[in-house]
C-alpha positions, -999 to +999 in steps of 0.1 A: -038-426-009-066-404-021-076-395-056-093-363-067-107-360-102-112-323-110-136-322-140-146-291-159-181-293-174-182-302-211-188-277-240-219-256-234-241-238-258-243-200-259-280-193-261-291-157-263-314-147-235-308-179-215-295-174-179-259-187-176-269-215-151-294-229-176-270-233-205-272-268-220-243-289-234-237-289-271-237-321-291-200-322-288-202-315-251-226-345-247-202-367-265-171-355-246-188-359-212-194-396-219-159-400-232-144-384-200-163-409-178-151-438-201-115-426-197-118-424-159-131-460-158-104-472-182-079-459-157-094-483-131-108-454-110-141-459-092-152-426-076-172-429-044-184-393-043-194-368-070-196-332-060-213-311-087-224-276-094-262-273-099-258-255-133-275-274-162-242-280-180-224-294-150-254-316-140-255-331-176-217-336-177-219-355-144-249-376-156-231-386-188-197-392-173-208-410-141-243-424-145-235-449-117-232-421-091-258-400-074-243-365-075-242-343-045-253-309-059-234-281-041-246-246-051-213-231-038-194-248-067-210-224-092-186-194-095-164-207-066-129-197-059-103-225-056-102-222-018-140-226-016-137-257-038-109-271-016-131-266+015-159-287-001-134-315-009-121-313+027-156-322+039-157-355+020-162-387+039-127-399+050-137-434+039-141-423+003-109-429-016-118-412-049-138-380-053-149-362-084-155-324-084-174-312-114-175-275-118-165-244-137-135-224-148-115-206-135-121-222-101-116-259-111-085-251-131-070-230-103-078-258-078-060-284-099-029-261-103-030-251-067-030-287-055-006-303-080+012-274-098+019-273-135+009-251-164-018-264-188-050-254-204-083-267-189-107-267-218-144-278-214-146-315-207-111-317-194-102-334-161-071-337-139-065-368-118-046-357-086-033-381-060-025-372-024-014-390+007-033-365+028-067-373+041-095-351+027-098-330+059-061-323+059-056-315+021-037-283+014-024-266-017+008-282-031+000-316-015-011-333-047+006-350-076-009-347-111-013-382-124-032-375-156-045-345-175-072-355-201-084-331-227-112-342-251-096-322-280-064-342-277-079-376-274 
């Protein structure tokens, strides 16, 4: 059994004149990112790999949510389509049981829905926990099961 945690970066500030990749988290975003990590740990999940966009808001989300992990910053996560994100997940070490992918909408939302189906919002700071019996290299759309959907506005 493999577990994929698809995490959307937490709430980011809109700063006039600042390049999109450089946008920082808001105070609420900082708080929500930490809460997301706490929730993952309370579920007994211990990720072994953290794939993260290099944008400031995703980097900070990852740092606050999973301070125990050294992220693998993957530039292709920024503005990626769901099939590109899935390809990154497929390259994960087969010995790693739990992977976190921290990225941006709409890609992360569409990845989660593509793997496990359903209709739901995916607001900043939200994450989906998806289980699959497939190995990472063999993971395909529709082969996951949504275990949990966590939204910071609802918790």
